[in-house]
N, CA, C and O of each residue as an XYZ file, in Angstrom:
352
protein
N       0.990     16.687    -79.074
C       0.560     16.756    -77.698
C       0.078     15.196    -77.474
O      -0.249     14.406    -78.359
N       0.121     14.968    -76.084
C      -0.388     13.678    -75.651
C      -1.932     13.845    -75.555
O      -2.475     14.943    -75.438
N      -2.617     12.606    -75.619
C      -4.021     12.566    -75.541
C      -4.275     12.418    -73.937
O      -3.519     11.790    -73.195
N      -5.361     13.038    -73.553
C      -5.869     13.087    -72.150
C      -6.103     11.619    -71.722
O      -6.641     10.806    -72.474
N      -5.670     11.320    -70.470
C      -5.977      9.880    -69.936
C      -7.335      9.864    -69.615
O      -7.805     10.708    -68.852
N      -8.123      8.839    -70.210
C      -9.581      8.729    -69.753
C      -9.514      7.679    -68.577
O      -8.651      6.807    -68.474
N     -10.513      7.890    -67.744
C     -10.793      6.960    -66.643
C     -10.012      7.349    -65.406
O     -10.526      7.057    -64.326
N      -8.836      7.970    -65.411
C      -8.026      8.345    -64.211
C      -8.666      9.524    -63.575
O      -8.910      9.424    -62.373
N      -8.964     10.571    -64.160
C      -9.509     11.810    -63.573
C     -10.568     12.352    -64.445
O     -10.570     12.161    -65.661
N     -11.517     13.062    -63.785
C     -12.468     13.888    -64.559
C     -11.806     14.869    -65.303
O     -10.734     15.367    -64.957
N     -12.512     15.199    -66.467
C     -12.024     16.430    -67.234
C     -12.868     17.573    -66.576
O     -14.072     17.472    -66.342
N     -12.067     18.719    -66.293
C     -12.637     19.910    -65.815
C     -13.109     20.817    -66.976
O     -14.319     20.902    -67.184
N     -12.224     21.504    -67.750
C     -12.407     22.205    -68.847
C     -11.640     21.460    -70.102
O     -10.687     20.694    -69.964
N     -12.136     21.770    -71.126
C     -11.616     21.243    -72.448
C     -10.050     21.532    -72.325
O      -9.641     22.675    -72.121
N      -9.238     20.492    -72.454
C      -7.907     20.668    -72.494
C      -6.985     20.663    -71.333
O      -5.763     20.529    -71.389
N      -7.819     20.847    -70.125
C      -7.157     20.839    -68.738
C      -7.642     19.543    -67.949
O      -8.808     19.151    -68.001
N      -6.708     18.957    -67.263
C      -6.944     17.787    -66.414
C      -7.530     18.522    -65.041
O      -7.089     19.588    -64.611
N      -8.544     17.798    -64.466
C      -8.946     18.124    -63.063
C      -7.782     17.857    -62.105
O      -6.981     16.935    -62.257
N      -7.758     18.809    -61.031
C      -6.622     18.563    -60.003
C      -7.326     18.916    -58.797
O      -8.387     19.539    -58.758
N      -6.560     18.408    -57.653
C      -6.950     18.860    -56.344
C      -6.025     19.720    -55.691
O      -4.808     19.547    -55.642
N      -6.725     20.736    -55.153
C      -5.579     21.803    -54.593
C      -5.214     21.398    -53.165
O      -5.963     20.791    -52.399
N      -3.979     21.806    -52.904
C      -3.280     21.229    -51.612
C      -4.098     21.788    -50.398
O      -4.252     20.968    -49.494
N      -4.640     22.995    -50.207
C      -5.288     23.357    -49.123
C      -6.655     22.401    -48.827
O      -6.980     22.021    -47.702
N      -7.289     22.136    -49.913
C      -8.547     21.331    -49.688
C      -8.003     19.839    -49.213
O      -8.613     19.176    -48.375
N      -6.873     19.426    -49.803
C      -6.473     18.058    -49.289
C      -5.908     18.038    -47.813
O      -6.001     17.034    -47.106
N      -5.301     19.244    -47.384
C      -5.003     19.349    -46.028
C      -6.081     19.282    -45.168
O      -6.096     18.549    -44.179
N      -7.128     20.130    -45.550
C      -8.446     20.199    -44.810
C      -9.075     18.880    -44.554
O      -9.432     18.520    -43.432
N      -9.211     18.099    -45.748
C      -9.741     16.787    -45.648
C      -9.057     15.940    -44.841
O      -9.704     15.160    -44.143
N      -7.715     15.942    -44.795
C      -6.889     14.998    -43.913
C      -7.031     15.479    -42.405
O      -7.058     14.709    -41.444
N      -7.115     16.794    -42.341
C      -7.275     17.247    -40.925
C      -8.647     16.900    -40.389
O      -8.797     16.657    -39.192
N      -9.634     16.872    -41.238
C     -11.034     16.334    -40.800
C     -11.039     14.916    -40.477
O     -11.673     14.525    -39.498
N     -10.301     14.008    -41.313
C     -10.174     12.593    -41.090
C      -9.510     12.310    -39.832
O      -9.918     11.378    -39.140
N      -8.392     13.119    -39.419
C      -7.709     12.913    -38.283
C      -8.516     13.189    -36.961
O      -8.501     12.505    -35.938
N      -9.282     14.438    -37.228
C     -10.157     14.941    -36.058
C     -11.272     13.756    -35.627
O     -11.621     13.452    -34.486
N     -11.681     13.235    -36.798
C     -12.782     12.287    -36.687
C     -12.307     11.007    -36.007
O     -13.027     10.369    -35.239
N     -11.028     10.656    -36.335
C     -10.356      9.486    -35.614
C     -10.243      9.715    -34.140
O     -10.514      8.845    -33.313
N      -9.778     11.077    -33.806
C      -9.380     11.387    -32.471
C     -10.827     11.428    -31.637
O     -10.884     11.050    -30.467
N     -11.848     11.866    -32.274
C     -13.157     12.081    -31.577
C     -13.679     10.698    -31.434
O     -14.112     10.451    -30.309
N     -13.746      9.681    -32.358
C     -14.063      8.383    -32.156
C     -13.273      7.728    -30.990
O     -13.835      7.017    -30.158
N     -11.954      7.998    -30.968
C     -11.070      7.265    -30.041
C     -11.474      7.798    -28.561
O     -11.542      6.983    -27.641
N     -11.723      9.085    -28.355
C     -12.216      9.796    -27.204
C     -13.525      9.204    -26.764
O     -13.733      8.929    -25.582
N     -14.448      8.999    -27.763
C     -15.625      8.326    -27.296
C     -15.646      6.926    -26.894
O     -16.482      6.461    -26.120
N     -14.690      6.260    -27.447
C     -14.445      4.848    -26.960
C     -13.896      4.746    -25.705
O     -14.282      3.905    -24.893
N     -12.919      5.636    -25.461
C     -12.297      5.681    -24.093
C     -13.395      6.129    -23.086
O     -13.490      5.513    -22.025
N     -14.175      7.101    -23.343
C     -15.271      7.621    -22.416
C     -16.166      6.286    -22.044
O     -16.405      5.972    -20.877
N     -16.578      5.624    -23.062
C     -17.443      4.448    -22.871
C     -16.849      3.520    -21.954
O     -17.511      3.036    -21.037
N     -15.474      3.204    -22.169
C     -14.865      2.269    -21.265
C     -14.759      2.810    -19.752
O     -14.942      2.071    -18.785
N     -14.479      4.031    -19.660
C     -14.492      4.724    -18.338
C     -15.865      4.400    -17.576
O     -15.962      3.932    -16.441
N     -16.816      4.720    -18.370
C     -18.269      4.664    -17.790
C     -18.523      3.238    -17.291
O     -19.072      3.001    -16.215
N     -18.082      2.297    -18.155
C     -18.230      0.887    -17.723
C     -17.469      0.538    -16.554
O     -17.932     -0.226    -15.707
N     -16.266      1.082    -16.457
C     -15.478      0.714    -15.171
C     -16.115      1.458    -13.979
O     -16.100      0.934    -12.865
N     -16.698      2.716    -14.196
C     -17.298      3.366    -12.993
C     -18.576      2.548    -12.654
O     -18.820      2.334    -11.467
N     -19.334      2.117    -13.537
C     -20.438      1.126    -13.191
C     -20.208     -0.097    -12.354
O     -20.910     -0.536    -11.443
N     -18.985     -0.601    -12.886
C     -18.462     -1.824    -12.112
C     -18.136     -1.544    -10.629
O     -18.461     -2.276     -9.694
N     -17.442     -0.372    -10.541
C     -16.990      0.055     -9.291
C     -18.026      0.450     -8.331
O     -17.902      0.265     -7.121
N     -19.196      1.073     -8.956
C     -20.253      1.439     -8.165
C     -20.982      0.255     -7.717
O     -21.407      0.228     -6.562
N     -21.191     -0.822     -8.588
C     -21.726     -2.050     -7.918
C     -21.005     -2.682     -6.964
O     -21.587     -3.217     -6.021
N     -19.754     -2.703     -7.069
C     -18.839     -3.315     -5.971
C     -19.072     -2.494     -4.588
O     -19.194     -3.042     -3.493
N     -19.111     -1.167     -4.800
C     -19.168     -0.401     -3.549
C     -20.489     -0.655     -2.988
O     -20.531     -0.832     -1.771
N     -21.713     -0.711     -3.736
C     -23.025     -0.988     -3.131
C     -22.953     -2.370     -2.558
O     -23.588     -2.607     -1.531
N     -22.260     -3.272     -3.111
C     -22.390     -4.648     -2.554
C     -21.596     -4.570     -1.167
O     -22.005     -5.219     -0.204
N     -20.480     -3.783     -1.080
C     -19.736     -3.662      0.238
C     -20.567     -2.921      1.186
O     -20.456     -3.245      2.368
N     -21.416     -1.942      0.866
C     -22.271     -1.275      1.761
C     -23.434     -2.208      2.257
O     -23.731     -2.233      3.451
N     -24.067     -2.949      1.354
C     -25.036     -3.937      1.689
C     -24.356     -4.987      2.762
O     -24.953     -5.340      3.779
N     -23.174     -5.394      2.449
C     -22.525     -6.380      3.333
C     -22.324     -5.779      4.678
O     -22.524     -6.499      5.655
N     -21.924     -4.456      4.856
C     -21.763     -4.023      6.129
C     -23.064     -3.750      6.932
O     -23.116     -3.817      8.160
N     -24.017     -3.463      6.196
C     -25.436     -3.310      6.754
C     -25.819     -4.533      7.223
O     -26.216     -4.595      8.386
N     -25.774     -5.639      6.468
C     -26.159     -7.055      6.825
C     -25.496     -7.544      8.062
O     -26.139     -8.236      8.851
N     -24.144     -7.207      8.306
C     -23.415     -7.688      9.333
C     -23.835     -6.835     10.660
O     -23.886     -7.317     11.792
N     -24.083     -5.687     10.369
C     -24.732     -4.746     11.598
C     -25.939     -5.247     12.051
O     -26.157     -5.414     13.251
N     -26.840     -5.530     11.073
C     -28.194     -6.002     11.425
C     -28.125     -7.386     12.025
O     -28.880     -7.674     12.954
N     -27.232     -8.284     11.528
C     -27.168     -9.549     12.151
C     -26.722     -9.562     13.521
O     -27.211    -10.330     14.349
N     -25.693     -8.632     13.820
C     -25.159     -8.578     15.278
C     -26.233     -7.962     16.222
O     -26.380     -8.321     17.390
N     -27.049     -6.893     15.536
C     -27.984     -6.493     16.338
C     -29.254     -7.453     16.781
O     -29.805     -7.450     17.882
N     -29.567     -8.258     15.662
C     -30.450     -9.229     15.944
C     -30.035    -10.389     16.863
O     -30.850    -10.999     17.555
N     -28.760    -10.651     16.829
C     -28.145    -11.678     17.763
C     -28.251    -11.178     19.071
O     -28.736    -11.870     19.966
N     -27.811     -9.956     19.275
C     -27.793     -9.432     20.716
C     -29.202     -9.246     21.198
O     -29.378     -9.420     22.404
N     -30.181     -8.937     20.497
C     -31.629     -8.958     20.914
C     -32.111    -10.239     21.301
O     -32.827    -10.321     22.299
N     -31.765    -11.409     20.538
C     -32.275    -12.651     20.844
C     -31.637    -13.161     22.149
O     -32.307    -13.730     23.010
N     -30.341    -12.940     22.260
C     -29.643    -13.351     23.584
C     -30.066    -12.594     24.810
O     -29.908    -13.133     25.906
N     -30.644    -11.267     24.715
C     -30.957    -10.502     25.743
C     -32.291    -10.775     26.100
O     -32.591    -10.587     27.279
N     -33.157    -11.184     25.314
C     -34.616    -11.456     25.620
C     -34.594    -12.941     26.168
O     -34.014    -13.824     25.536
N     -35.281    -13.200     27.430
C     -35.383    -14.706     27.863
C     -36.502    -15.247     27.018
O     -37.454    -14.607     26.571
N     -36.244    -16.500     26.872
C     -37.194    -17.306     26.063
C     -38.419    -17.519     27.194
O     -38.163    -18.040     28.280
N     -39.603    -17.125     26.887
C     -40.727    -17.294     27.917
C     -41.510    -18.515     27.384
O     -41.722    -18.744     26.194
N     -41.908    -19.263     28.430
C     -42.804    -20.345     28.282
C     -42.124    -21.666     27.998
O     -42.816    -22.663     27.790
N     -40.745    -21.727     27.979
C     -40.028    -22.948     27.816
C     -39.680    -23.514     29.112
O     -39.269    -22.802     30.029
N     -39.844    -24.866     29.223
C     -39.485    -25.555     30.570
C     -38.136    -25.592     31.022
O     -37.858    -26.139     32.089
């Protein structure tokens, strides 16, 4: 008989080599793939959140711009409608 290889695998019982069962290996592989999928989904969600924040900033900038134009026109019409009192 051949001698057991030391250093490659742990010895289970005397005379038998330790082994990995196929269902456990499939389960571990599935867990690794699931972890990768979840990490990828989290990364995509973070990117979408960043894009939504940028879009929201642009939207508010546009709203403030429109309000500024309306207030500027209102102020200009008030200034032109009121006669200047006390000027020669």
